[in-house]
DSSP file (Angstrom, degrees, kcal/mol; ACC not computed):
  #  RESIDUE AA STRUCTURE BP1 BP2  ACC     N-H-->O    O-->H-N    N-H-->O    O-->H-N    TCO  KAPPA ALPHA  PHI   PSI    X-CA   Y-CA   Z-CA
    1    1 A M              0   0    0      0, 0.0   100,-0.1     0, 0.0    21,-0.1   0.000 360.0 360.0 360.0 127.5  139.0   34.5  -71.2
    2    2 A G        -     0   0    0     98,-0.1     2,-0.6    19,-0.1    17,-0.0  -0.208 360.0-121.8 -80.5 173.2  142.2   32.9  -70.1
    3    3 A I        -     0   0    0     17,-0.1    97,-0.2    97,-0.1     2,-0.2  -0.950  27.0-152.4-119.1 108.1  144.5   33.9  -67.4
    4    4 A D  E     -A   99   0A   0     95,-1.8    95,-3.1    -2,-0.6     2,-0.5  -0.495   6.0-139.8 -80.3 150.5  148.1   34.6  -68.6
    5    5 A V  E     -AB  98  18A   0     13,-2.7    13,-2.6    93,-0.2     2,-0.4  -0.954  23.3-177.7-114.9 126.5  151.1   34.1  -66.4
    6    6 A I  E     -AB  97  17A   0     91,-2.9    91,-3.3    -2,-0.5     2,-0.5  -0.983  20.3-149.6-131.9 131.8  153.8   36.7  -66.5
    7    7 A V  E     +AB  96  16A   0      9,-2.7     8,-3.1    -2,-0.4     9,-1.2  -0.886  29.0 178.9 -97.4 128.6  157.2   36.9  -64.8
    8    8 A Q  E     -AB  95  14A   0     87,-2.7    87,-2.3    -2,-0.5     6,-0.2  -0.889  27.5-120.7-128.8 156.9  158.3   40.6  -64.3
    9    9 A T  E >   -A   94   0A   0      4,-1.9     3,-1.8    -2,-0.3    85,-0.2  -0.368  45.3 -95.7 -80.4 172.3  161.1   42.5  -62.7
   10   10 A E  T 3  S+     0   0    0     83,-1.1    84,-0.1     1,-0.3    -1,-0.1   0.822 128.1  56.5 -57.9 -30.9  160.5   45.0  -59.9
   11   11 A A  T 3  S-     0   0    0      2,-0.1    -1,-0.3     1,-0.0     0, 0.0   0.454 123.3-104.9 -82.4  -1.2  160.3   47.7  -62.6
   12   12 A G    <   +     0   0    0     -3,-1.8     2,-0.4     1,-0.3    -2,-0.1   0.552  67.5 151.6  90.6   8.3  157.6   45.9  -64.4
   13   13 A E        -     0   0    0      1,-0.1    -4,-1.9     2,-0.0     2,-0.4  -0.615  46.1-126.8 -75.4 125.4  159.7   44.6  -67.3
   14   14 A E  E     +B    8   0A   0     -2,-0.4    -6,-0.2    -6,-0.2     3,-0.1  -0.593  35.0 168.8 -76.5 126.3  158.2   41.3  -68.7
   15   15 A L  E     +     0   0A   0     -8,-3.1     2,-0.3     1,-0.4    -7,-0.2   0.780  64.4   0.5-104.2 -40.0  160.8   38.5  -68.7
   16   16 A M  E     -B    7   0A   0     -9,-1.2    -9,-2.7     2,-0.0    -1,-0.4  -0.980  62.9-173.1-148.4 154.0  158.7   35.4  -69.5
   17   17 A S  E     -B    6   0A   0     -2,-0.3     2,-0.4   -11,-0.2   -11,-0.2  -0.994  16.5-155.9-151.3 159.6  155.1   34.6  -70.1
   18   18 A L  E     -B    5   0A   0    -13,-2.6   -13,-2.7    -2,-0.3     2,-0.1  -0.955  22.1-147.6-136.2 112.3  152.7   31.8  -70.5
   19   19 A G        -     0   0    0     -2,-0.4     3,-0.1   -15,-0.2   -15,-0.1  -0.450   7.8-159.1 -82.3 155.3  149.5   32.5  -72.4
   20   20 A D    >   +     0   0    0     -2,-0.1     3,-1.5     1,-0.1   -17,-0.1  -0.493  29.6 152.3-129.3  61.9  146.2   30.7  -71.7
   21   21 A P  T 3  S+     0   0    0      0, 0.0    -1,-0.1     0, 0.0   -19,-0.1   0.719  73.3  57.5 -68.3 -19.1  144.2   31.2  -74.9
   22   22 A A  T 3  S-     0   0    0     -3,-0.1    -2,-0.0   -21,-0.1    -3,-0.0   0.310 109.1-120.3 -93.9   9.3  142.2   28.0  -74.3
   23   23 A D    <>  +     0   0    0     -3,-1.5     4,-1.9     1,-0.1     5,-0.2   0.824  60.1 150.9  58.9  34.0  140.9   29.2  -70.9
   24   24 A L  H  >  +     0   0    0      2,-0.2     4,-2.2     1,-0.2     5,-0.2   0.930  66.8  45.2 -63.7 -47.3  142.5   26.2  -69.1
   25   25 A L  H  > S+     0   0    0      2,-0.2     4,-2.8     1,-0.2     5,-0.2   0.933 113.0  48.0 -69.2 -46.0  143.2   27.9  -65.8
   26   26 A P  H  > S+     0   0    0      0, 0.0     4,-1.7     0, 0.0    -1,-0.2   0.915 113.0  50.1 -59.9 -39.6  139.7   29.6  -65.4
   27   27 A N  H  X S+     0   0    0     -4,-1.9     4,-0.8     2,-0.2    -2,-0.2   0.911 112.6  46.8 -63.6 -41.5  138.0   26.3  -66.3
   28   28 A L  H >X S+     0   0    0     -4,-2.2     4,-1.6     1,-0.2     3,-0.9   0.938 111.6  50.0 -64.7 -47.2  140.2   24.4  -63.8
   29   29 A L  H 3< S+     0   0    0     -4,-2.8     5,-0.2     1,-0.3    -1,-0.2   0.795 107.5  54.8 -65.2 -27.7  139.6   26.9  -61.0
   30   30 A S  H 3< S+     0   0    0     -4,-1.7    -1,-0.3    -5,-0.2    -2,-0.2   0.723 111.5  45.3 -76.6 -20.2  135.8   26.8  -61.6
   31   31 A R  H << S+     0   0    0     -3,-0.9     2,-0.3    -4,-0.8    -2,-0.2   0.729 107.0  62.9 -93.2 -24.8  135.8   23.1  -61.1
   32   32 A L  S  < S-     0   0    0     -4,-1.6     2,-0.9     2,-0.0    34,-0.0  -0.716  79.6-121.0-107.2 152.6  138.0   22.7  -58.0
   33   33 A D        +     0   0    0     -2,-0.3     3,-0.2     1,-0.1    -3,-0.1  -0.816  38.3 163.1 -88.2 107.8  137.6   23.9  -54.5
   34   34 A V    >   +     0   0    0     -2,-0.9     3,-1.9    -5,-0.2     7,-0.3   0.166  37.5 113.6-109.5  15.7  140.6   26.1  -53.9
   35   35 A S  T 3  S+     0   0    0      1,-0.3    -1,-0.1     5,-0.1    -2,-0.0   0.728  73.3  56.4 -63.3 -22.3  139.2   27.9  -50.8
   36   36 A S  T 3  S+     0   0    0     -3,-0.2    -1,-0.3     5,-0.0     2,-0.2   0.464  89.2  96.2 -89.0  -0.5  141.9   26.3  -48.5
   37   37 A T    <   -     0   0    0     -3,-1.9    22,-0.0     1,-0.1    -3,-0.0  -0.550  64.8-147.8 -87.2 155.3  144.8   27.6  -50.6
   38   38 A A  S    S+     0   0    0     -2,-0.2    -1,-0.1    20,-0.1    21,-0.1   0.859  91.3  13.9 -86.8 -40.5  146.6   30.8  -49.7
   39   39 A C  S >  S+     0   0    0      2,-0.1     3,-2.0    19,-0.1     4,-0.5   0.858 119.1  57.6-104.4 -49.4  147.6   32.0  -53.2
   40   40 A V  G >  S+     0   0    0      1,-0.3     3,-1.5     2,-0.2    -5,-0.1   0.828  97.6  64.3 -59.2 -34.0  145.6   30.1  -55.8
   41   41 A R  G 3  S+     0   0    0     -7,-0.3    -1,-0.3     1,-0.3    -2,-0.1   0.712  97.6  58.2 -64.4 -17.6  142.3   31.2  -54.4
   42   42 A L  G <  S+     0   0    0     -3,-2.0     2,-0.4    -4,-0.0    -1,-0.3   0.641  84.3  97.5 -84.3 -16.1  143.1   34.8  -55.2
   43   43 A I    <   +     0   0    0     -3,-1.5     5,-0.1    -4,-0.5    56,-0.1  -0.597  48.5 157.1 -78.6 128.5  143.6   34.0  -59.0
   44   44 A N    >   -     0   0    0     -2,-0.4     3,-0.8     3,-0.3     5,-0.1  -0.976  51.5-113.0-148.3 160.8  140.5   34.9  -61.1
   45   45 A P  T 3  S+     0   0    0      0, 0.0    56,-3.2     0, 0.0    -2,-0.0   0.523 109.2  53.9 -74.3  -3.5  139.8   35.6  -64.7
   46   46 A Y  T 3  S+     0   0    0     54,-0.3     2,-0.3    55,-0.2    -3,-0.0   0.591 105.3  43.4-107.9 -13.1  138.7   39.3  -64.0
   47   47 A D  S <  S-     0   0    0     -3,-0.8    53,-1.0    54,-0.1     2,-0.5  -0.831  74.6-114.7-129.7 164.9  141.7   40.7  -62.1
   48   48 A D  E     -C   99   0A   0     -2,-0.3     2,-0.4    51,-0.2    51,-0.2  -0.874  30.4-167.7 -96.9 134.6  145.5   40.8  -62.1
   49   49 A V  E     -C   98   0A   0     49,-2.0    49,-2.9    -2,-0.5     2,-0.4  -0.993   1.5-162.0-126.5 129.8  147.1   39.1  -59.1
   50   50 A V  E     -C   97   0A   0     -2,-0.4     2,-0.4    47,-0.2    47,-0.2  -0.931   2.7-166.8-117.6 133.7  150.8   39.6  -58.3
   51   51 A F  E     -C   96   0A   0     45,-2.8    45,-2.4    -2,-0.4     2,-0.1  -0.950  10.4-145.0-118.9 138.7  152.9   37.4  -56.1
   52   52 A N     >  -     0   0    0     -2,-0.4     4,-2.3    43,-0.2     5,-0.2  -0.184  41.2 -81.6 -88.4-173.4  156.4   38.2  -54.7
   53   53 A Q  H  > S+     0   0    0     41,-0.4     4,-1.2    39,-0.3    39,-0.1   0.921 128.5  46.9 -59.0 -48.5  159.3   35.8  -54.1
   54   54 A A  H  > S+     0   0    0      1,-0.2     4,-0.9     2,-0.2     3,-0.3   0.898 115.0  46.6 -63.5 -40.5  158.0   34.6  -50.7
   55   55 A Q  H  > S+     0   0    0      1,-0.2     4,-2.6     2,-0.2    -1,-0.2   0.833 104.0  63.1 -69.4 -32.3  154.5   34.1  -52.0
   56   56 A A  H  X S+     0   0    0     -4,-2.3     4,-2.4     1,-0.2    -1,-0.2   0.818  95.7  59.7 -63.8 -30.4  155.8   32.3  -55.1
   57   57 A V  H  X S+     0   0    0     -4,-1.2     4,-1.3    -3,-0.3    -1,-0.2   0.934 110.8  40.5 -61.5 -45.6  157.3   29.5  -52.8
   58   58 A V  H  X S+     0   0    0     -4,-0.9     4,-2.2     1,-0.2    -2,-0.2   0.904 112.4  56.9 -67.5 -42.3  153.7   28.8  -51.5
   59   59 A L  H  X S+     0   0    0     -4,-2.6     4,-3.0     1,-0.2     5,-0.3   0.883 101.6  55.9 -58.0 -42.2  152.3   29.2  -55.0
   60   60 A V  H  X S+     0   0    0     -4,-2.4     4,-2.3     1,-0.2    -1,-0.2   0.939 108.7  47.3 -56.0 -48.8  154.6   26.5  -56.4
   61   61 A S  H  X S+     0   0    0     -4,-1.3     4,-1.7     1,-0.2    -1,-0.2   0.908 113.4  47.5 -61.3 -43.4  153.3   24.0  -53.8
   62   62 A E  H  X S+     0   0    0     -4,-2.2     4,-1.7     1,-0.2    -1,-0.2   0.901 111.5  49.8 -67.3 -40.9  149.7   24.9  -54.5
   63   63 A L  H  X S+     0   0    0     -4,-3.0     4,-2.4     1,-0.2    -1,-0.2   0.874 107.5  55.1 -65.7 -36.1  150.1   24.7  -58.3
   64   64 A E  H  X S+     0   0    0     -4,-2.3     4,-1.7    -5,-0.3    -1,-0.2   0.891 106.1  52.2 -62.4 -38.2  151.8   21.3  -57.9
   65   65 A G  H  X S+     0   0    0     -4,-1.7     4,-0.8     1,-0.2    -1,-0.2   0.878 110.4  47.6 -64.6 -38.1  148.8   20.1  -56.0
   66   66 A L  H >< S+     0   0    0     -4,-1.7     3,-0.5     1,-0.2     4,-0.2   0.876 107.0  57.0 -68.5 -37.7  146.5   21.3  -58.8
   67   67 A R  H >< S+     0   0    0     -4,-2.4     3,-1.6     1,-0.2    -2,-0.2   0.885 101.2  56.6 -62.1 -38.3  148.7   19.6  -61.4
   68   68 A V  H 3< S+     0   0    0     -4,-1.7    -1,-0.2     1,-0.3    -2,-0.2   0.822 108.2  48.4 -61.6 -31.1  148.2   16.2  -59.7
   69   69 A Q  T << S+     0   0    0     -4,-0.8    -1,-0.3    -3,-0.5     2,-0.2   0.388 108.5  70.7 -89.2   3.5  144.5   16.6  -60.1
   70   70 A S    <   -     0   0    0     -3,-1.6     2,-0.3    -4,-0.2    -3,-0.0  -0.673  56.2-170.3-119.5 169.0  144.8   17.5  -63.8
   71   71 A S    >>  +     0   0    0     -2,-0.2     3,-1.0     0, 0.0     4,-1.0  -0.934  48.9   6.6-148.3 171.6  145.6   15.9  -67.1
   72   72 A G  H 3> S-     0   0    0     -2,-0.3     4,-2.0     1,-0.2     5,-0.2  -0.177 123.5  -5.4  58.4-137.7  146.3   16.7  -70.7
   73   73 A A  H 3> S+     0   0    0      1,-0.2     4,-2.5     2,-0.2    -1,-0.2   0.823 134.6  56.2 -62.7 -33.4  146.6   20.3  -71.7
   74   74 A T  H <> S+     0   0    0     -3,-1.0     4,-2.5     2,-0.2    -1,-0.2   0.923 107.6  47.6 -66.1 -43.7  145.7   21.6  -68.3
   75   75 A A  H  X S+     0   0    0     -4,-1.0     4,-2.1     2,-0.2    -2,-0.2   0.885 112.2  50.7 -63.4 -38.5  148.5   19.6  -66.6
   76   76 A E  H  X S+     0   0    0     -4,-2.0     4,-2.0     2,-0.2    -2,-0.2   0.912 110.0  49.4 -65.2 -42.6  150.9   20.9  -69.2
   77   77 A F  H  X S+     0   0    0     -4,-2.5     4,-2.2     1,-0.2    -2,-0.2   0.935 111.0  49.8 -61.4 -45.8  149.8   24.5  -68.6
   78   78 A L  H  X S+     0   0    0     -4,-2.5     4,-2.5     1,-0.2    -1,-0.2   0.876 106.9  55.2 -62.2 -37.2  150.2   24.1  -64.9
   79   79 A E  H  X S+     0   0    0     -4,-2.1     4,-2.1     1,-0.2    -1,-0.2   0.915 108.5  48.7 -61.8 -41.7  153.7   22.6  -65.4
   80   80 A G  H  X S+     0   0    0     -4,-2.0     4,-1.9     2,-0.2    -2,-0.2   0.903 111.2  49.4 -63.3 -40.8  154.6   25.8  -67.3
   81   81 A A  H  X S+     0   0    0     -4,-2.2     4,-2.6     1,-0.2    -2,-0.2   0.870 108.9  53.3 -65.7 -36.9  153.2   28.0  -64.6
   82   82 A I  H  X S+     0   0    0     -4,-2.5     4,-2.8     2,-0.2     5,-0.2   0.912 106.2  52.7 -63.7 -42.9  155.1   26.0  -62.0
   83   83 A V  H  X S+     0   0    0     -4,-2.1     4,-1.8     1,-0.2    -2,-0.2   0.931 112.1  45.5 -58.3 -46.0  158.4   26.6  -63.9
   84   84 A L  H  X S+     0   0    0     -4,-1.9     4,-2.0     1,-0.2    -2,-0.2   0.910 112.7  50.2 -65.5 -41.9  157.7   30.3  -63.9
   85   85 A A  H  X S+     0   0    0     -4,-2.6     4,-2.5     1,-0.2    -2,-0.2   0.887 108.7  52.2 -65.2 -38.3  156.8   30.4  -60.2
   86   86 A R  H  X S+     0   0    0     -4,-2.8     4,-1.0     2,-0.2    -1,-0.2   0.891 106.8  54.0 -63.1 -38.2  159.9   28.5  -59.3
   87   87 A H  H >< S+     0   0    0     -4,-1.8     3,-0.6    -5,-0.2    -2,-0.2   0.929 111.5  44.3 -61.3 -45.0  162.0   31.1  -61.2
   88   88 A V  H >< S+     0   0    0     -4,-2.0     3,-1.7     1,-0.2     6,-0.3   0.889 107.5  59.1 -67.0 -39.3  160.4   33.9  -59.2
   89   89 A A  H 3< S+     0   0    0     -4,-2.5    -1,-0.2     1,-0.3    -2,-0.2   0.720 105.1  51.7 -62.7 -20.0  160.8   31.9  -55.9
   90   90 A S  T << S+     0   0    0     -4,-1.0     2,-0.4    -3,-0.6    -1,-0.3   0.405 107.0  55.7 -97.6   2.8  164.5   31.9  -56.6
   91   91 A D    X   -     0   0    0     -3,-1.7     3,-1.5    -4,-0.2    -1,-0.2  -0.944  61.1-156.8-143.3 117.0  165.0   35.6  -57.2
   92   92 A V  T 3  S+     0   0    0     -2,-0.4   -39,-0.3     1,-0.3   -38,-0.1   0.677  92.7  61.0 -64.5 -18.9  164.0   38.4  -54.8
   93   93 A H  T 3  S+     0   0    0    -41,-0.1   -83,-1.1   -40,-0.1     2,-0.3   0.228  94.6  76.4 -97.3  14.9  163.8   41.0  -57.6
   94   94 A L  E <   -A    9   0A   0     -3,-1.5   -41,-0.4    -6,-0.3     2,-0.3  -0.828  53.9-169.1-121.5 160.8  161.0   39.2  -59.6
   95   95 A C  E     -A    8   0A   0    -87,-2.3   -87,-2.7    -2,-0.3     2,-0.5  -0.958  16.7-134.1-140.8 161.8  157.3   38.8  -59.3
   96   96 A I  E     -AC   7  51A   0    -45,-2.4   -45,-2.8    -2,-0.3     2,-0.4  -0.976  18.8-161.9-121.3 129.6  154.7   36.6  -61.0
   97   97 A M  E     -AC   6  50A   0    -91,-3.3   -91,-2.9    -2,-0.5     2,-0.7  -0.923  13.8-154.3-114.9 134.9  151.5   38.0  -62.3
   98   98 A F  E     -AC   5  49A   0    -49,-2.9   -49,-2.0    -2,-0.4     2,-0.7  -0.931  25.3-153.9-102.4 109.0  148.3   36.1  -63.2
   99   99 A Q  E     -AC   4  48A   0    -95,-3.1   -95,-1.8    -2,-0.7   -51,-0.2  -0.760  15.6-178.8 -98.8 111.3  146.7   38.5  -65.6
  100  100 A G              0   0    0    -53,-1.0   -54,-0.3    -2,-0.7   -96,-0.1   0.013 360.0 360.0 -85.8-160.6  142.9   38.3  -66.0
  101  101 A D              0   0    0    -56,-3.2   -55,-0.2  -100,-0.1   -54,-0.1   0.467 360.0 360.0 -63.9 360.0  140.7   40.3  -68.3
């Protein structure tokens, strides 16, 4: 089961999304030690995790670190997630959700 990434308004309106049908993010998170991260360590395939604007700033940095350690489709997926997180980091009225099962 993949972890989809969704940008929402404060009211819960979905603005943008990035699907993960190939389970790229869960596979990556199961291979890497993310225990020292503030945001990424909270993402898992079984729950929904929502980050606000301030948290998205940290999330961008952490996702960039994961992207450096990745290649191929996983790196492309992370780049898409970074784009969405940057969008949220620039607008106080948005949040980014990592939607598990």
